[in-house]
Backbone as CSV, one residue per row, in Angstrom:
resi,resn,N_x,N_y,N_z,CA_x,CA_y,CA_z,C_x,C_y,C_z
1,MET,-1.748,74.217,-29.659,-2.867,73.394,-29.204,-3.792,73.094,-30.372
2,SER,-4.215,71.832,-30.459,-5.141,71.422,-31.506,-6.448,72.198,-31.400
3,GLN,-7.046,72.490,-32.558,-8.334,73.172,-32.576,-9.490,72.181,-32.650
4,GLU,-9.192,70.871,-32.503,-10.237,69.860,-32.524,-11.198,70.067,-31.348
5,GLU,-12.350,69.421,-31.472,-13.398,69.505,-30.447,-12.882,69.069,-29.075
6,VAL,-13.253,69.808,-28.038,-12.936,69.421,-26.669,-13.917,68.329,-26.242
7,LEU,-13.393,67.139,-25.937,-14.237,66.034,-25.496,-14.400,66.022,-23.979
8,ILE,-13.284,66.205,-23.266,-13.282,66.173,-21.809,-12.739,67.506,-21.296
9,GLU,-13.389,68.055,-20.285,-12.889,69.281,-19.666,-13.115,69.217,-18.159
10,THR,-12.070,69.515,-17.409,-12.222,69.678,-15.968,-12.016,71.152,-15.635
11,LYS,-12.843,71.652,-14.729,-12.790,73.062,-14.346,-12.645,73.164,-12.830
12,ASN,-11.493,73.688,-12.390,-11.249,73.934,-10.958,-11.619,72.711,-10.105
13,LEU,-11.196,71.548,-10.578,-11.624,70.296,-9.962,-10.787,69.967,-8.729
14,ASP,-11.462,69.713,-7.609,-10.832,69.228,-6.375,-11.431,67.872,-6.035
15,LYS,-10.621,67.025,-5.401,-11.139,65.771,-4.853,-10.582,65.574,-3.456
16,ILE,-11.497,65.437,-2.496,-11.133,65.180,-1.099,-11.680,63.821,-0.703
17,TYR,-10.799,62.977,-0.142,-11.237,61.697,0.409,-11.413,61.849,1.918
18,GLY,-12.501,61.268,2.448,-12.716,61.296,3.881,-13.255,62.633,4.353
19,THR,-13.431,62.723,5.679,-13.970,63.953,6.273,-13.197,64.313,7.532
20,GLY,-13.324,65.571,7.908,-12.718,66.037,9.152,-11.214,65.871,9.170
21,GLU,-10.689,65.461,10.317,-9.242,65.321,10.488,-8.653,64.212,9.629
22,ASP,-9.506,63.273,9.226,-9.032,62.153,8.413,-9.097,62.440,6.915
23,SER,-9.507,63.633,6.540,-9.664,63.935,5.121,-8.299,64.109,4.438
24,VAL,-8.270,63.756,3.161,-7.063,63.874,2.344,-7.417,64.618,1.069
25,LEU,-6.727,65.705,0.796,-6.916,66.454,-0.444,-6.068,65.793,-1.520
26,ALA,-6.720,65.067,-2.428,-6.004,64.306,-3.457,-5.715,65.143,-4.697
27,LEU,-6.682,65.938,-5.131,-6.539,66.778,-6.319,-6.918,68.212,-5.971
28,LYS,-6.185,69.172,-6.530,-6.430,70.585,-6.238,-6.435,71.410,-7.517
29,ASP,-7.597,71.993,-7.823,-7.719,72.996,-8.887,-7.204,72.469,-10.228
30,ILE,-7.743,71.327,-10.652,-7.340,70.718,-11.920,-8.143,71.329,-13.060
31,ASN,-7.445,71.975,-13.976,-8.053,72.524,-15.195,-7.377,71.862,-16.389
32,LEU,-8.158,71.086,-17.133,-7.587,70.276,-18.212,-8.595,70.131,-19.334
33,GLU,-8.110,70.213,-20.564,-8.923,69.917,-21.742,-8.295,68.763,-22.505
34,ILE,-9.129,67.829,-22.938,-8.686,66.720,-23.796,-9.462,66.833,-25.093
35,ARG,-8.738,67.021,-26.185,-9.377,67.258,-27.480,-9.405,65.992,-28.332
36,ARG,-10.370,65.941,-29.222,-10.535,64.779,-30.086,-9.235,64.501,-30.856
37,GLY,-8.796,63.246,-30.821,-7.608,62.835,-31.555,-6.312,62.967,-30.788
38,GLU,-6.346,63.555,-29.596,-5.130,63.707,-28.805,-4.737,62.385,-28.133
39,PHE,-3.444,62.263,-27.860,-2.920,61.196,-27.010,-2.233,61.898,-25.846
40,VAL,-2.946,61.988,-24.723,-2.459,62.724,-23.555,-1.890,61.732,-22.547
41,CYS,-0.631,61.906,-22.187,0.001,61.082,-21.155,0.196,61.914,-19.894
42,VAL,-0.079,61.295,-18.738,0.021,61.979,-17.453,1.133,61.360,-16.627
43,LEU,2.041,62.200,-16.152,3.158,61.792,-15.311,3.094,62.528,-13.982
44,GLY,3.720,61.949,-12.976,3.806,62.609,-11.683,4.253,61.632,-10.624
45,PRO,4.659,62.128,-9.447,5.121,61.246,-8.377,4.029,60.268,-7.944
46,SER,4.424,59.151,-7.359,3.452,58.204,-6.823,2.573,58.892,-5.782
47,GLY,1.271,58.612,-5.857,0.346,59.188,-4.895,-0.096,60.599,-5.198
48,CYS,0.204,61.089,-6.409,-0.129,62.488,-6.724,-1.551,62.664,-7.226
49,GLY,-2.282,61.567,-7.408,-3.681,61.694,-7.813,-3.951,61.398,-9.277
50,LYS,-2.983,60.816,-9.977,-3.188,60.509,-11.403,-4.384,59.583,-11.603
51,SER,-4.420,58.493,-10.828,-5.521,57.534,-10.967,-6.835,58.133,-10.498
52,THR,-6.788,58.987,-9.489,-8.007,59.665,-9.031,-8.579,60.522,-10.150
53,LEU,-7.719,61.226,-10.856,-8.176,62.047,-11.975,-8.813,61.177,-13.047
54,LEU,-8.175,60.060,-13.392,-8.728,59.159,-14.408,-10.089,58.615,-13.966
55,LYS,-10.196,58.202,-12.716,-11.465,57.635,-12.227,-12.569,58.685,-12.199
56,THR,-12.200,59.940,-11.974,-13.189,61.018,-12.012,-13.688,61.222,-13.438
57,ILE,-12.761,61.231,-14.389,-13.151,61.359,-15.798,-13.992,60.160,-16.238
58,ALA,-13.634,58.970,-15.748,-14.384,57.769,-16.101,-15.794,57.779,-15.520
59,GLY,-16.002,58.546,-14.441,-17.298,58.585,-13.789,-17.414,57.622,-12.625
60,TYR,-16.294,57.026,-12.218,-16.308,56.079,-11.098,-16.407,56.786,-9.754
61,ILE,-15.840,57.992,-9.668,-15.926,58.773,-8.440,-16.334,60.201,-8.800
62,GLU,-16.883,60.913,-7.830,-17.333,62.280,-8.061,-16.311,63.282,-7.537
63,ALA,-16.190,64.390,-8.240,-15.350,65.483,-7.747,-15.998,66.090,-6.501
64,THR,-15.154,66.585,-5.598,-15.662,67.265,-4.407,-16.077,68.693,-4.755
65,ASN,-15.258,69.360,-5.542,-15.556,70.713,-6.021,-15.201,70.785,-7.493
66,GLY,-15.773,71.774,-8.180,-15.469,71.963,-9.590,-16.305,71.059,-10.477
67,GLN,-15.918,70.995,-11.755,-16.692,70.253,-12.746,-15.808,69.303,-13.543
68,CYS,-16.432,68.212,-13.971,-15.808,67.293,-14.919,-16.831,67.041,-16.015
69,LEU,-16.528,67.511,-17.224,-17.497,67.536,-18.314,-17.057,66.674,-19.488
70,MET,-18.044,66.097,-20.174,-17.787,65.465,-21.469,-18.685,66.127,-22.496
71,GLN,-18.068,66.756,-23.476,-18.780,67.515,-24.506,-19.774,68.498,-23.868
72,GLY,-19.307,69.141,-22.800,-20.088,70.183,-22.152,-21.111,69.703,-21.155
73,GLU,-21.282,68.373,-21.028,-22.263,67.822,-20.100,-21.548,67.220,-18.888
74,GLU,-22.124,67.434,-17.706,-21.536,66.910,-16.473,-21.449,65.383,-16.532
75,ILE,-20.297,64.839,-16.164,-20.133,63.386,-16.073,-20.746,62.925,-14.760
76,GLU,-21.732,62.046,-14.839,-22.483,61.633,-13.653,-22.341,60.153,-13.344
77,GLY,-21.507,59.453,-14.081,-21.307,58.027,-13.832,-20.602,57.392,-15.012
78,PRO,-20.257,56.107,-14.901,-19.588,55.415,-16.011,-20.466,55.419,-17.263
79,ASP,-19.807,55.394,-18.416,-20.515,55.473,-19.687,-19.662,54.786,-20.738
80,TRP,-20.298,54.046,-21.643,-19.529,53.307,-22.645,-18.793,54.229,-23.613
81,HIS,-19.144,55.515,-23.625,-18.397,56.462,-24.462,-16.989,56.709,-23.911
82,ARG,-16.737,56.304,-22.655,-15.417,56.424,-22.038,-14.978,55.024,-21.600
83,GLY,-14.141,54.401,-22.418,-13.669,53.054,-22.112,-12.424,53.101,-21.244
84,VAL,-12.291,52.146,-20.322,-11.189,52.146,-19.365,-10.399,50.843,-19.461
85,VAL,-9.067,50.977,-19.514,-8.157,49.827,-19.454,-7.236,50.037,-18.255
86,PHE,-7.263,49.085,-17.304,-6.434,49.176,-16.112,-5.156,48.351,-16.265
87,GLN,-4.265,48.465,-15.275,-3.030,47.677,-15.287,-3.348,46.197,-15.248
88,SER,-4.320,45.807,-14.427,-4.839,44.447,-14.430,-5.915,44.371,-15.498
89,SER,-5.941,43.284,-16.252,-6.803,43.210,-17.433,-8.295,43.210,-17.106
90,THR,-8.693,42.837,-15.889,-10.092,42.852,-15.429,-11.041,42.181,-16.415
91,LEU,-10.605,41.084,-17.022,-11.482,40.323,-17.909,-12.444,39.480,-17.091
92,TYR,-13.534,39.092,-17.715,-14.484,38.189,-17.062,-13.958,36.760,-17.233
93,PRO,-13.469,36.125,-16.161,-12.779,34.840,-16.313,-13.689,33.694,-16.720
94,TRP,-14.994,33.824,-16.503,-15.916,32.749,-16.886,-16.315,32.831,-18.359
95,MET,-15.842,33.861,-19.045,-16.160,34.040,-20.461,-14.948,33.741,-21.330
96,SER,-15.209,33.310,-22.541,-14.132,33.144,-23.515,-13.633,34.505,-23.974
97,VAL,-12.554,34.495,-24.753,-12.017,35.740,-25.303,-13.073,36.472,-26.119
98,LYS,-13.727,35.761,-27.025,-14.699,36.451,-27.892,-15.906,36.938,-27.095
99,ASP,-16.311,36.189,-26.065,-17.445,36.636,-25.252,-17.105,37.908,-24.477
100,ASN,-15.851,38.018,-24.019,-15.417,39.246,-23.370,-15.523,40.423,-24.317
101,VAL,-15.064,40.246,-25.550,-15.062,41.341,-26.517,-16.490,41.697,-26.936
102,GLU,-17.356,40.698,-26.971,-18.739,40.927,-27.406,-19.625,41.499,-26.305
103,PHE,-19.125,41.536,-25.070,-19.977,41.880,-23.932,-20.620,43.258,-24.082
104,GLY,-19.820,44.280,-24.382,-20.350,45.637,-24.490,-21.388,45.782,-25.586
105,PRO,-21.052,45.394,-26.827,-22.052,45.482,-27.894,-23.320,44.683,-27.594
106,ARG,-23.159,43.539,-26.900,-24.341,42.742,-26.565,-25.223,43.478,-25.551
107,MET,-24.584,44.151,-24.569,-25.351,44.914,-23.582,-26.069,46.084,-24.233
108,ARG,-25.567,46.529,-25.373,-26.217,47.632,-26.093,-27.245,47.112,-27.096
109,ASN,-27.466,45.784,-27.070,-28.507,45.144,-27.897,-28.303,45.357,-29.393
110,LEU,-27.041,45.328,-29.809,-26.773,45.405,-31.241,-27.172,44.097,-31.912
111,PRO,-27.434,44.110,-33.218,-27.790,42.876,-33.935,-26.659,41.845,-33.838
112,GLU,-27.037,40.566,-33.828,-26.075,39.498,-33.624,-24.980,39.484,-34.684
113,ASP,-25.342,39.715,-35.942,-24.326,39.697,-37.001,-23.352,40.867,-36.844
114,GLU,-23.836,42.009,-36.345,-22.969,43.162,-36.108,-22.026,42.899,-34.938
115,ILE,-22.538,42.242,-33.890,-21.702,41.887,-32.742,-20.552,40.990,-33.178
116,LYS,-20.848,39.992,-33.983,-19.805,39.077,-34.464,-18.785,39.819,-35.316
117,GLU,-19.264,40.704,-36.171,-18.369,41.481,-37.036,-17.440,42.357,-36.212
118,ILE,-17.991,43.010,-35.182,-17.190,43.862,-34.296,-16.129,43.036,-33.581
119,GLN,-16.547,41.904,-33.031,-15.621,41.037,-32.295,-14.465,40.573,-33.179
120,GLU,-14.788,40.116,-34.387,-13.746,39.629,-35.297,-12.807,40.754,-35.718
121,TYR,-13.368,41.930,-35.959,-12.553,43.061,-36.402,-11.551,43.463,-35.332
122,PHE,-12.015,43.591,-34.081,-11.118,44.100,-33.049,-10.148,43.037,-32.531
123,LEU,-10.509,41.762,-32.590,-9.511,40.743,-32.277,-8.398,40.742,-33.329
124,GLU,-8.772,41.028,-34.563,-7.734,41.162,-35.600,-6.892,42.418,-35.351
125,GLU,-7.535,43.507,-34.921,-6.823,44.754,-34.634,-5.732,44.554,-33.582
126,VAL,-6.006,43.691,-32.586,-5.034,43.470,-31.514,-4.228,42.187,-31.737
127,ASN,-4.258,41.699,-32.966,-3.453,40.532,-33.374,-3.797,39.277,-32.582
128,LEU,-5.111,39.045,-32.365,-5.550,37.835,-31.660,-6.591,37.053,-32.459
129,SER,-6.583,37.202,-33.771,-7.476,36.394,-34.596,-7.176,34.916,-34.344
130,GLY,-8.212,34.115,-34.204,-8.032,32.693,-33.950,-8.007,32.315,-32.489
131,PHE,-8.024,33.313,-31.594,-7.998,33.052,-30.152,-9.372,33.241,-29.495
132,GLY,-10.407,33.469,-30.295,-11.712,33.814,-29.752,-12.301,32.795,-28.805
133,ASP,-12.042,31.510,-29.040,-12.636,30.460,-28.208,-11.782,30.107,-26.991
134,LYS,-10.636,30.738,-26.856,-9.758,30.451,-25.718,-10.366,30.992,-24.425
135,ALA,-10.095,30.294,-23.322,-10.432,30.833,-22.009,-9.391,31.887,-21.637
136,THR,-9.791,32.922,-20.927,-8.856,34.005,-20.634,-7.701,33.547,-19.741
137,PHE,-7.924,32.511,-18.901,-6.838,32.053,-18.019,-5.739,31.337,-18.788
138,GLU,-5.992,31.019,-20.055,-4.971,30.371,-20.883,-4.005,31.379,-21.497
139,LEU,-4.285,32.653,-21.338,-3.520,33.681,-22.030,-2.397,34.231,-21.163
140,SER,-1.348,34.723,-21.827,-0.279,35.440,-21.136,-0.771,36.814,-20.714
141,GLY,0.034,37.508,-19.877,-0.342,38.843,-19.434,-0.535,39.807,-20.586
142,GLY,0.379,39.756,-21.560,0.270,40.650,-22.707,-0.956,40.367,-23.549
143,MET,-1.283,39.079,-23.714,-2.471,38.719,-24.492,-3.743,39.149,-23.772
144,LYS,-3.746,39.026,-22.437,-4.920,39.481,-21.679,-5.135,40.981,-21.870
145,GLN,-4.041,41.742,-21.876,-4.186,43.180,-22.080,-4.684,43.485,-23.491
146,ARG,-4.300,42.676,-24.459,-4.822,42.854,-25.821,-6.327,42.622,-25.855
147,VAL,-6.779,41.586,-25.141,-8.218,41.314,-25.074,-8.936,42.465,-24.374
148,ALA,-8.359,42.943,-23.265,-8.966,44.060,-22.542,-9.092,45.288,-23.444
149,LEU,-8.078,45.529,-24.256,-8.113,46.651,-25.186,-9.173,46.420,-26.259
150,ALA,-9.241,45.207,-26.799,-10.256,44.894,-27.811,-11.660,45.061,-27.231
151,ARG,-11.844,44.667,-25.971,-13.166,44.791,-25.332,-13.578,46.256,-25.223
152,VAL,-12.626,47.129,-24.890,-12.927,48.556,-24.828,-13.206,49.107,-26.225
153,LEU,-12.376,48.754,-27.195,-12.536,49.274,-28.554,-13.855,48.826,-29.181
154,ALA,-14.345,47.648,-28.793,-15.580,47.115,-29.369,-16.779,48.011,-29.093
155,ASN,-16.692,48.834,-28.055,-17.772,49.776,-27.753,-17.656,51.078,-28.522
156,ASN,-16.565,51.217,-29.288,-16.330,52.441,-30.057,-16.425,53.684,-29.176
157,PRO,-15.659,53.698,-28.063,-15.736,54.846,-27.147,-15.136,56.093,-27.786
158,GLN,-15.592,57.237,-27.337,-15.015,58.483,-27.830,-13.659,58.759,-27.170
159,VAL,-13.496,58.270,-25.936,-12.242,58.461,-25.202,-11.837,57.122,-24.592
160,ILE,-10.551,56.775,-24.713,-10.010,55.584,-24.065,-9.141,56.049,-22.903
161,LEU,-9.468,55.602,-21.696,-8.737,55.962,-20.483,-7.894,54.760,-20.071
162,MET,-6.580,54.961,-19.931,-5.669,53.846,-19.668,-4.818,54.157,-18.433
163,ASP,-4.943,53.319,-17.405,-4.262,53.543,-16.134,-3.087,52.570,-16.006
164,GLU,-1.903,53.022,-16.407,-0.693,52.203,-16.399,-0.952,50.812,-16.972
165,PRO,-1.489,50.735,-18.192,-1.942,49.449,-18.722,-0.824,48.460,-19.017
166,PHE,0.417,48.956,-19.171,1.521,48.067,-19.522,2.517,47.916,-18.384
167,GLY,2.169,48.435,-17.209,3.110,48.481,-16.100,3.562,47.128,-15.597
168,ALA,2.721,46.086,-15.742,3.059,44.769,-15.211,3.682,43.850,-16.262
169,LEU,3.912,44.369,-17.464,4.412,43.533,-18.550,5.935,43.578,-18.625
170,ASP,6.523,42.511,-19.173,7.964,42.507,-19.392,8.308,43.499,-20.492
171,ALA,9.597,43.833,-20.599,10.032,44.931,-21.476,9.663,44.694,-22.946
172,LEU,9.862,43.472,-23.446,9.569,43.193,-24.854,8.071,43.271,-25.129
173,THR,7.274,42.668,-24.243,5.823,42.703,-24.423,5.316,44.135,-24.320
174,ARG,5.891,44.888,-23.387,5.490,46.286,-23.218,5.758,47.079,-24.489
175,ASN,6.911,46.867,-25.093,7.240,47.571,-26.329,6.263,47.203,-27.443
176,ASP,5.908,45.917,-27.521,4.928,45.482,-28.526,3.578,46.149,-28.297
177,MET,3.160,46.260,-27.025,1.877,46.879,-26.713,1.898,48.374,-26.999
178,GLN,3.039,49.013,-26.790,3.146,50.433,-27.121,2.975,50.656,-28.623
179,LYS,3.619,49.812,-29.414,3.449,49.909,-30.871,2.001,49.673,-31.266
180,LEU,1.374,48.687,-30.619,-0.012,48.351,-30.933,-0.941,49.520,-30.639
181,ILE,-0.825,50.111,-29.439,-1.739,51.197,-29.085,-1.469,52.432,-29.941
182,HIS,-0.201,52.671,-30.294,0.116,53.777,-31.205,-0.583,53.566,-32.552
183,ASN,-0.492,52.355,-33.090,-1.088,52.079,-34.402,-2.604,52.179,-34.356
184,ILE,-3.207,51.671,-33.283,-4.664,51.753,-33.146,-5.099,53.210,-33.035
185,TRP,-4.364,53.995,-32.251,-4.666,55.426,-32.120,-4.624,56.118,-33.479
186,LYS,-3.602,55.822,-34.273,-3.455,56.461,-35.582,-4.542,56.008,-36.551
187,GLU,-4.765,54.697,-36.604,-5.694,54.154,-37.595,-7.141,54.550,-37.315
188,ASN,-7.506,54.639,-36.039,-8.889,54.898,-35.673,-9.141,56.340,-35.247
189,ASN,-8.092,57.175,-35.307,-8.209,58.564,-34.840,-8.810,58.610,-33.436
190,SER,-8.306,57.715,-32.573,-8.808,57.609,-31.204,-8.346,58.803,-30.370
191,THR,-8.985,58.964,-29.220,-8.577,59.941,-28.219,-8.209,59.167,-26.967
192,ILE,-6.969,59.342,-26.494,-6.470,58.506,-25.407,-5.921,59.368,-24.275
193,PHE,-6.298,58.992,-23.055,-5.789,59.593,-21.820,-5.072,58.475,-21.080
194,PHE,-3.754,58.622,-20.911,-2.894,57.491,-20.560,-2.010,57.863,-19.372
195,ILE,-2.137,57.113,-18.279,-1.316,57.343,-17.089,-0.116,56.399,-17.103
196,THR,1.051,56.934,-16.783,2.259,56.123,-16.740,3.238,56.732,-15.742
197,HIS,4.154,55.884,-15.241,5.276,56.374,-14.436,6.536,56.523,-15.290
198,ASP,6.462,56.082,-16.542,7.638,55.963,-17.401,7.713,57.160,-18.352
199,VAL,8.718,58.002,-18.163,8.842,59.202,-18.996,9.069,58.825,-20.454
200,ASP,9.885,57.808,-20.711,10.119,57.383,-22.096,8.831,56.884,-22.745
201,GLU,8.022,56.157,-21.985,6.744,55.690,-22.529,5.863,56.875,-22.893
202,ALA,5.805,57.866,-22.012,4.997,59.054,-22.280,5.472,59.779,-23.539
203,LEU,6.773,59.989,-23.648,7.306,60.708,-24.805,7.171,59.895,-26.093
204,SER,7.187,58.570,-25.958,7.055,57.713,-27.132,5.638,57.711,-27.696
205,LEU,4.647,57.935,-26.840,3.250,57.781,-27.254,2.496,59.098,-27.404
206,ALA,2.834,60.073,-26.604,1.953,61.238,-26.431,2.070,62.273,-27.538
207,THR,0.978,63.018,-27.698,1.037,64.297,-28.403,1.116,65.437,-27.384
208,ARG,0.732,65.115,-26.124,0.845,66.091,-25.042,1.131,65.348,-23.744
209,VAL,2.104,65.849,-22.994,2.458,65.270,-21.698,2.064,66.254,-20.609
210,VAL,1.288,65.750,-19.641,0.843,66.549,-18.505,1.612,66.079,-17.272
211,VAL,2.238,67.001,-16.563,3.024,66.660,-15.372,2.300,67.189,-14.145
212,MET,2.101,66.295,-13.161,1.401,66.671,-11.938,2.359,66.785,-10.762
213,SER,1.962,67.588,-9.787,2.751,67.788,-8.583,2.473,66.660,-7.594
214,LYS,3.286,66.603,-6.535,2.974,65.698,-5.437,1.661,66.133,-4.798
215,ARG,1.089,65.231,-3.979,-0.209,65.497,-3.360,-0.182,66.771,-2.514
216,PRO,-1.246,67.593,-2.628,-2.399,67.434,-3.519,-2.019,67.669,-4.977
217,GLY,-2.485,66.757,-5.834,-2.094,66.805,-7.234,-2.617,68.042,-7.950
218,ARG,-1.696,68.758,-8.565,-2.019,69.899,-9.418,-1.288,69.722,-10.735
219,ILE,-1.801,70.284,-11.794,-1.083,70.273,-13.071,-0.080,71.414,-13.042
220,ILE,1.199,71.067,-13.113,2.214,72.113,-13.000,2.920,72.398,-14.327
221,ARG,2.760,71.507,-15.320,3.415,71.775,-16.603,2.799,70.894,-17.681
222,GLU,2.711,71.398,-18.883,2.281,70.607,-20.031,3.296,70.778,-21.156
223,PHE,3.550,69.693,-21.873,4.490,69.695,-22.991,3.773,69.173,-24.236
224,ASN,3.735,69.967,-25.295,3.277,69.467,-26.592,4.473,68.821,-27.286
225,VAL,4.337,67.555,-27.619,5.467,66.791,-28.180,5.031,66.086,-29.459
226,ASP,6.012,65.717,-30.283,5.686,65.034,-31.538,6.739,63.988,-31.901
227,PHE,7.179,63.227,-30.901,8.180,62.183,-31.145,7.553,60.873,-31.616
228,THR,6.262,60.680,-31.364,5.666,59.360,-31.485,5.733,58.786,-32.899
229,ASP,5.413,59.579,-33.918,5.418,59.030,-35.275,6.814,58.634,-35.709
230,THR,7.806,59.425,-35.338,9.181,59.112,-35.701,9.652,57.831,-35.014
231,LEU,9.327,57.692,-33.735,9.798,56.535,-32.974,9.175,55.229,-33.446
232,PHE,7.909,55.281,-33.890,7.231,54.051,-34.272,7.161,53.833,-35.774
233,ASP,7.719,54.743,-36.552,7.735,54.584,-37.999,9.030,53.900,-38.411
234,GLU,8.914,52.630,-38.818,10.109,51.866,-39.184,10.784,52.426,-40.431
235,ASN,10.058,53.237,-41.195,10.615,53.785,-42.435,11.264,55.147,-42.236
236,THR,11.288,55.621,-40.997,11.886,56.927,-40.733,13.367,56.910,-41.089
237,LYS,13.780,57.877,-41.862,15.188,57.996,-42.245,15.644,59.427,-41.999
238,PHE,16.854,59.562,-41.521,17.469,60.873,-41.368,18.469,61.047,-42.516
239,ASP,18.386,62.184,-43.199,19.256,62.405,-44.359,20.724,62.483,-43.971
240,ASP,21.005,62.959,-42.783,22.393,63.008,-42.327,22.409,62.902,-40.803
241,SER,23.588,62.680,-40.273,23.715,62.445,-38.832,23.300,63.669,-38.015
242,SER,23.440,64.857,-38.565,23.087,66.062,-37.807,21.597,66.101,-37.511
243,GLN,20.767,65.580,-38.447,19.325,65.522,-38.201,19.016,64.613,-37.018
244,ARG,19.669,63.447,-36.977,19.433,62.512,-35.873,19.886,63.118,-34.548
245,VAL,21.045,63.744,-34.566,21.557,64.359,-33.341,20.603,65.432,-32.847
246,GLU,20.109,66.261,-33.781,19.178,67.322,-33.413,17.903,66.736,-32.811
247,TYR,17.396,65.658,-33.438,16.200,64.995,-32.945,16.439,64.434,-31.547
248,GLU,17.553,63.708,-31.368,17.845,63.091,-30.079,18.089,64.147,-29.008
249,ASP,18.738,65.237,-29.382,18.965,66.323,-28.427,17.649,66.885,-27.912
250,GLU,16.697,67.089,-28.810,15.396,67.631,-28.413,14.664,66.646,-27.493
251,TYR,14.723,65.355,-27.835,14.058,64.330,-27.023,14.615,64.344,-25.595
252,PHE,15.936,64.305,-25.476,16.544,64.229,-24.147,16.418,65.543,-23.378
253,LYS,16.329,66.642,-24.105,16.097,67.927,-23.448,14.738,67.916,-22.744
254,VAL,13.701,67.466,-23.457,12.365,67.405,-22.873,12.317,66.374,-21.751
255,LYS,12.928,65.208,-22.001,12.937,64.156,-20.982,13.580,64.641,-19.683
256,ASN,14.736,65.256,-19.793,15.442,65.718,-18.594,14.670,66.826,-17.874
257,GLU,13.986,67.671,-18.646,13.191,68.732,-18.033,12.044,68.129,-17.224
258,ILE,11.388,67.109,-17.788,10.300,66.441,-17.077,10.820,65.741,-15.833
259,LEU,11.946,65.046,-15.943,12.520,64.353,-14.791,12.892,65.325,-13.687
260,ASP,13.431,66.474,-14.059,13.778,67.486,-13.055,12.536,67.961,-12.313
261,ILE,11.449,68.181,-13.057,10.205,68.637,-12.427,9.689,67.592,-11.448
262,ILE,9.662,66.325,-11.887,9.137,65.250,-11.027,10.038,65.046,-9.822
263,ASN,11.343,64.989,-10.034,12.267,64.745,-8.928,12.246,65.859,-7.889
264,ASN,11.978,67.078,-8.343,11.889,68.189,-7.394,10.611,68.162,-6.568
265,GLN,9.665,67.286,-6.987,8.423,67.156,-6.246,8.515,66.111,-5.146
266,VAL,9.498,65.228,-5.241,9.604,64.105,-4.303,10.091,64.573,-2.935
């Protein structure tokens, strides 16, 4: 486990929706730490509470029992230090691309020249330089997600929360977005909490994979992994075939173990 600063911590966290006979226990006894610089991916069966956990960390909903902390302080609502990217891009359709990206810094009353600098920098980061004046409805799904990511990054959040952000994209665009978020994470030393249904996506991106049980969602296993740099480094070379076989064997061993855990929960 990394010795970096703990940014997010949940302690014995439960979430119950509704009351009485209609109540649903969504999360049960969640204990989790997210450290600075980590890329944490969360897997689990549909309906296990992954999105509920993310929304609790984001401050959109309150825990029923237990604590959800950021740097030791109780999370009491949404905060620009925790940026959120959903599966749907949730852009402001009446704004241009650059206005969407500038929205957060403008709400924080930053100087105009700094706002422009931030907007230009992050549109370049997501490979959308020159698209600032476009209307968001003119963009493809993948481009909209790039804008959504740039809008979150423009606030310089300490934690980026991503709820199946590439789930609606075609395979090629999804692969491009995975490379993009990996590179941004590395270059900016970001901290990312990422929900996905795709085990390969989790193993490709994560430094740690968290597996949840069926409802009520509990954390039943964590895997520290280090496949991401090898998978996204085009210069990676194996000196001989035995190295590649050993690497691939380890990858599929972890993948199959995770799949067995999830499938046994269904």
